[in-house]
C-alpha positions as CSV (number, residue, x, y, z in Angstrom):
1,M,109.3,112.9,109.4
2,D,106.1,111.0,110.5
3,F,106.0,107.4,111.0
4,V,104.0,106.4,107.8
5,T,106.3,108.4,105.5
6,H,109.4,106.8,106.9
7,I,108.3,103.2,106.5
8,C,107.1,104.1,103.1
9,H,110.7,105.2,102.2
10,T,112.3,102.1,103.7
11,G,109.5,99.7,102.3
12,A,109.9,96.9,104.9
13,V,106.8,97.6,107.2
14,A,104.8,98.9,104.0
15,A,105.3,95.7,102.4
16,C,104.4,93.7,105.4
17,V,101.4,95.7,106.4
18,C,100.2,95.9,102.7
19,W,100.7,92.4,101.7
20,L,100.2,90.2,104.8
21,V,97.7,92.3,106.6
22,L,95.6,94.5,104.4
23,G,95.6,92.6,101.3
24,C,97.2,94.5,98.3
25,D,97.8,92.1,95.6
26,A,101.6,91.8,94.9
27,G,102.4,92.3,91.2
28,A,98.8,94.0,90.6
29,D,98.7,97.1,88.3
30,D,97.5,99.2,91.2
31,D,100.1,97.7,93.7
32,T,101.6,101.2,94.2
33,D,98.2,103.0,95.2
34,E,97.3,100.0,97.4
35,R,100.6,100.0,99.3
36,Q,100.2,103.7,99.9
37,E,96.9,103.3,101.0
38,A,97.6,100.6,103.2
39,V,100.7,102.2,104.8
40,A,98.4,105.4,105.5
41,A,95.8,103.0,107.0
42,Y,98.3,101.6,109.5
43,Q,99.3,105.1,110.7
44,A,95.8,106.6,110.5
45,S,94.4,103.7,112.7
46,E,96.7,104.5,115.4
47,Q,95.9,108.2,115.5
48,S,92.2,108.2,115.5
49,E,90.5,111.0,117.5
50,A,86.9,111.4,118.9
51,G,84.2,112.5,116.4
52,D,81.5,111.5,114.1
53,I,81.3,107.7,113.6
54,A,82.0,106.2,110.1
55,A,81.4,102.6,111.2
56,V,81.3,100.2,114.0
57,V,82.9,96.7,114.0
58,N,81.9,94.5,116.7
59,D,81.3,97.3,119.0
60,R,84.7,99.0,118.0
61,E,84.1,102.4,116.3
62,I,85.9,104.0,113.4
63,T,85.5,107.7,113.3
64,V,85.4,110.1,110.4
65,D,88.5,111.6,111.7
66,E,90.3,108.6,111.3
67,V,89.2,108.0,107.7
68,E,90.3,111.8,107.1
69,L,93.8,111.3,108.6
70,H,94.2,108.2,106.5
71,L,93.3,110.4,103.4
72,D,95.5,113.2,104.5
73,K,98.4,110.7,104.7
74,L,97.7,109.1,101.7
75,G,97.8,112.5,99.9
76,E,101.2,113.2,101.4
77,L,102.4,109.8,100.1
78,Y,101.0,110.8,96.6
79,R,102.8,114.3,96.5
80,R,105.9,112.9,97.9
81,S,105.9,110.4,94.8
82,N,105.1,113.4,92.5
83,R,101.5,111.9,91.9
84,S,98.4,114.1,91.9
85,F,95.8,113.6,94.7
86,D,93.3,116.3,94.2
87,D,89.7,116.6,95.7
88,S,88.4,114.2,93.2
89,A,91.0,111.6,94.0
90,R,90.4,112.1,97.6
91,E,86.6,111.4,97.0
92,D,87.5,108.2,95.0
93,K,89.4,106.9,97.8
94,R,86.9,107.3,100.8
95,Q,85.1,104.1,100.7
96,R,88.1,102.2,99.9
97,V,89.9,103.7,102.8
98,L,86.9,102.9,105.2
99,Q,87.0,99.3,103.9
100,Q,90.6,98.9,104.7
101,L,90.0,100.2,108.0
102,V,87.1,97.9,108.7
103,D,89.4,95.0,107.6
104,R,91.9,96.1,110.1
105,E,89.3,96.2,113.1
106,L,88.3,92.7,111.9
107,L,91.8,91.3,112.3
108,R,92.4,93.0,115.7
109,D,89.3,91.7,116.8
110,H,90.2,88.1,115.7
111,A,93.6,88.4,117.3
112,D,92.0,89.1,120.8
113,H,89.7,86.2,120.5
114,K,92.5,83.7,119.4
115,N,94.6,85.2,122.2
116,I,97.5,85.8,119.9
117,E,100.3,87.3,121.9
118,I,103.7,88.3,120.8
119,D,106.4,88.1,123.4
120,D,109.1,90.9,124.3
121,K,111.8,89.1,122.8
122,Q,110.3,89.3,119.2
123,V,109.4,92.9,119.8
124,D,112.9,93.5,120.9
125,E,114.4,91.8,117.9
126,K,112.2,93.9,115.5
127,L,113.0,97.1,117.3
128,D,116.8,96.4,117.1
129,G,116.3,95.7,113.4
130,H,114.4,98.9,112.9
131,I,116.9,101.1,114.5
132,Q,119.8,99.4,112.6
133,R,118.2,99.3,109.1
134,R,116.2,102.5,109.3
135,F,117.7,104.9,111.6
136,G,121.6,103.8,111.6
137,S,122.0,104.6,115.3
138,Q,120.2,105.2,118.6
139,S,120.7,109.0,118.3
140,S,118.9,109.1,114.9
141,F,116.1,107.0,116.3
142,R,115.7,109.1,119.4
143,K,115.4,112.2,117.2
144,Y,112.7,110.5,115.2
145,L,110.8,109.8,118.4
146,D,111.2,113.4,119.5
147,S,110.0,114.8,116.3
148,N,107.0,112.7,116.2
149,D,106.0,113.0,120.0
150,M,106.5,109.5,120.5
151,T,108.1,107.3,123.2
152,V,110.2,104.0,122.9
153,A,106.9,102.4,124.4
154,D,104.9,104.0,121.7
155,Y,107.0,102.6,119.0
156,R,107.2,99.1,120.5
157,S,103.5,99.1,120.7
158,R,103.3,99.6,116.9
159,I,105.7,97.0,116.3
160,R,103.8,94.6,118.5
161,E,100.6,95.2,116.7
162,N,102.0,94.9,113.2
163,V,103.5,91.5,114.1
164,T,100.3,90.3,115.8
165,L,98.2,91.2,112.6
166,K,100.6,89.3,110.6
167,E,100.3,86.3,112.8
168,V,96.6,86.4,112.6
169,V,96.9,86.0,109.0
170,N,99.6,83.3,109.2
171,H,97.6,81.3,111.6
172,H,95.0,80.8,108.9
173,V,96.9,80.2,105.7
174,D,98.9,77.3,104.6
175,T,101.5,78.3,101.9
176,A,104.1,75.7,102.9
177,T,103.7,73.4,99.9
178,I,103.2,74.7,96.4
179,D,103.1,71.6,93.9
180,D,104.7,71.5,90.5
181,E,101.4,71.8,88.8
182,K,100.5,74.9,90.6
183,V,103.9,76.3,89.5
184,R,103.6,75.3,85.9
185,S,100.1,76.9,85.8
186,H,101.2,80.1,87.2
187,Y,104.2,80.1,84.7
188,D,101.7,79.5,81.8
189,R,99.8,82.6,82.7
190,I,102.8,84.9,82.8
191,A,105.6,83.5,80.5
192,N,104.8,85.5,77.7
193,R,104.3,88.9,79.4
194,R,107.8,90.1,79.0
195,P,110.2,88.1,76.7
196,A,113.9,88.0,77.7
197,D,116.8,89.3,75.7
198,D,119.9,87.2,75.0
199,R,121.0,85.9,78.2
200,I,123.5,83.6,80.1
201,E,123.4,81.6,83.2
202,A,126.3,82.3,85.3
203,C,128.1,82.6,88.7
204,R,129.9,85.9,89.1
205,L,132.8,86.9,91.3
206,S,133.0,90.7,91.8
207,V,136.5,92.1,92.7
208,K,136.5,96.0,93.8
209,L,139.8,98.0,94.2
210,R,140.6,101.1,95.9
211,G,143.8,103.2,95.7
212,V,145.2,101.8,92.4
213,D,146.7,103.6,89.5
214,D,146.4,102.7,85.8
215,D,149.4,100.6,85.7
216,T,148.7,98.6,88.8
217,H,145.0,98.1,87.6
218,A,146.3,96.6,84.2
219,Q,149.0,94.3,86.1
220,L,146.2,93.0,88.4
221,R,144.0,92.4,85.7
222,D,146.5,90.3,83.8
223,D,147.3,88.5,87.1
224,L,143.6,87.7,87.7
225,A,143.1,86.5,84.1
226,D,146.1,84.1,84.4
227,A,144.7,82.9,87.8
228,A,141.2,82.5,86.2
229,A,142.5,80.4,83.3
230,H,143.9,77.9,85.7
231,T,141.1,77.1,88.3
232,D,137.4,76.6,88.1
233,D,136.8,77.5,91.7
234,L,135.8,81.1,91.9
235,E,136.1,81.1,95.7
236,Q,139.9,80.2,95.3
237,L,140.0,83.1,92.7
238,A,138.5,85.4,95.3
239,E,141.2,84.3,97.8
240,H,143.9,85.1,95.1
241,A,142.6,88.6,94.6
242,E,142.4,89.3,98.4
243,N,146.0,88.6,98.8
244,W,146.8,91.6,96.5
245,Q,146.1,93.6,99.7
246,H,149.5,92.1,101.2
247,E,151.4,91.9,97.8
248,H,150.4,95.2,96.2
249,D,149.2,97.3,99.2
250,V,145.7,97.9,97.8
251,A,142.2,97.7,99.3
252,V,140.3,94.8,97.9
253,W,136.9,93.7,98.3
254,T,135.3,90.6,96.8
255,R,131.7,89.0,96.6
256,L,130.9,85.7,95.0
257,R,127.2,85.8,93.8
258,D,125.0,82.8,93.3
259,T,124.5,81.4,89.8
260,R,121.6,83.2,88.0
261,W,120.5,84.4,84.6
262,Y,122.0,87.6,83.3
263,E,120.3,89.5,80.2
264,K,122.3,91.4,77.7
265,S,120.4,94.4,78.4
266,H,120.9,94.1,82.2
267,V,124.7,94.1,82.3
268,Q,127.2,96.8,82.0
269,P,128.3,97.9,78.4
270,A,131.8,96.3,79.0
271,A,130.1,93.1,80.1
272,S,127.8,93.2,77.3
273,R,130.4,93.5,74.4
274,T,132.4,90.7,76.1
275,L,129.8,88.2,76.9
276,F,127.3,88.8,74.1
277,E,128.8,91.0,71.3
278,A,132.4,89.4,70.8
279,D,133.2,87.9,67.6
280,E,134.1,84.9,69.7
281,L,131.9,84.4,72.6
282,P,133.1,83.0,75.9
283,G,132.3,79.3,76.2
284,T,130.7,77.5,78.9
285,D,132.5,76.4,82.2
286,E,135.5,78.8,81.7
287,N,136.1,82.1,83.4
288,T,135.8,85.4,81.6
289,V,137.2,88.6,83.3
290,V,135.5,91.8,82.5
291,D,136.7,95.2,83.5
292,T,134.4,97.4,85.8
293,S,134.6,100.9,86.8
294,R,135.9,99.9,90.3
295,G,137.6,96.7,89.5
296,F,136.7,93.4,87.7
297,D,134.1,90.9,87.5
298,V,134.7,87.2,86.6
299,Y,131.8,85.3,85.0
300,R,131.7,81.6,84.8
301,I,129.1,80.7,82.4
302,H,127.0,77.6,82.6
303,D,124.5,78.0,79.7
304,R,123.6,80.4,77.1
305,R,120.2,81.2,75.4
306,D,118.8,83.4,72.8
307,A,116.2,86.1,73.2
308,G,112.7,84.8,73.7
309,V,110.4,83.5,76.2
310,R,112.2,82.5,79.4
311,E,112.1,78.7,80.0
312,L,110.5,77.6,83.4
313,D,114.0,76.4,84.8
314,E,115.0,80.1,84.6
315,V,112.3,81.7,86.6
316,E,111.0,78.5,88.8
317,D,112.1,79.9,92.0
318,L,110.5,83.3,91.3
319,V,107.4,81.8,90.0
320,R,107.1,79.4,92.9
321,E,107.3,82.5,95.2
322,R,104.7,84.3,93.4
323,A,102.5,81.3,93.4
324,R,102.9,81.0,97.2
325,I,101.9,84.9,97.7
326,S,99.1,84.3,95.4
327,K,97.9,81.5,97.6
328,H,98.7,83.3,100.7
329,Q,96.4,86.3,99.3
330,E,93.6,84.0,98.4
331,Q,93.6,82.3,101.9
332,R,93.8,85.9,103.5
333,R,90.8,87.0,101.5
334,E,88.7,83.8,102.6
335,L,89.7,84.7,106.3
336,L,88.6,88.3,105.9
337,Q,85.3,87.3,104.2
338,Q,84.7,84.8,107.1
339,L,85.3,87.4,109.6
340,R,82.9,90.0,107.9
341,D,80.2,87.2,107.8
342,D,80.6,86.6,111.4
343,A,81.0,90.3,112.5
344,T,78.5,93.0,113.3
345,I,79.4,95.8,111.0
346,E,77.5,99.0,110.8
347,I,78.4,101.7,108.1
348,Q,76.8,104.6,109.6
349,L,77.6,107.2,106.7
350,D,77.2,106.0,103.2
351,E,79.0,108.9,102.1
352,L,81.5,110.6,104.3
353,P,81.3,114.3,104.6
354,D,83.9,116.7,103.8
355,H,86.4,117.2,106.9
356,P,88.9,119.6,107.7
357,Q,92.2,118.0,106.8
358,I,94.9,117.5,109.4
359,E,98.0,119.3,108.5
360,L,101.2,117.1,108.4
361,V,104.6,118.1,109.4
362,D,107.1,118.1,106.5
363,D,110.5,116.6,107.1
């Protein structure tokens, strides 16, 4: 599997390159298209070959081969997601592809002028994270390198460039402060897009069991319900459940989740019946035990609201983050426009000619 396909599956580098470097608008209708294009551009820009020149950016050449490689990889990503990428779609993407590659060269050149350097420690940390999250082991990582004719040094070089281009943008933008007025304005624009179902605000304790029969399961449920009725501390309740490992010789795993909003349509059927459909609904600030396929969930409800538009307090953190991203993108666009104005850019081919496609190796 080649590098761009791999990072598309994992999503992390794709999101970083797309959002922070090449400028795909988060939440836009064509986000999937732009993300795939940006991922392909990242890979293609590393694998250009000598050939006809499509553009020159501050004396740096972008070849027709590079554009075609980008389109090949973009087509592969489309096919992997069962989307059509015929000759017409390929032609439609050419100029957009070229513009993305121009923007990447502008950022590379700007990084050189600003003397932005990434130390080896940062690269090592990123590499360790990639190996752990994407490959799972050193042996899998080595197999990936061998299958893509790469060395560790090649992979480290790609990490270094990705982090460098991210830093180029971060040096220009200032998104530390998003004031309440901006948050309210952003909320007003999106509040009515998708009304919410009936919902509760609650914290939740998940208790998963392994190695229990039906009788033991029922016994533990009764024990948990009794303990839940006598405490308002879910951490204490988690400790109580974990003691079952010694008292009942069962495997127990607990997870305490932060307070958040749960919609009726987004919880399991058993939870929906108990929390939203029962004749007598659970009250606020009391614990409610719900059976799950692997154990129990305990909900402690703090608030309850009927179906309708979400209030700002329900989505403020999300709205503030989206406002921050919007500001980040706006400032990134300003940076790219400034770089274009100051650069010498020559587009040597108005319409890029057909070019033999570079065959990609399937997984």
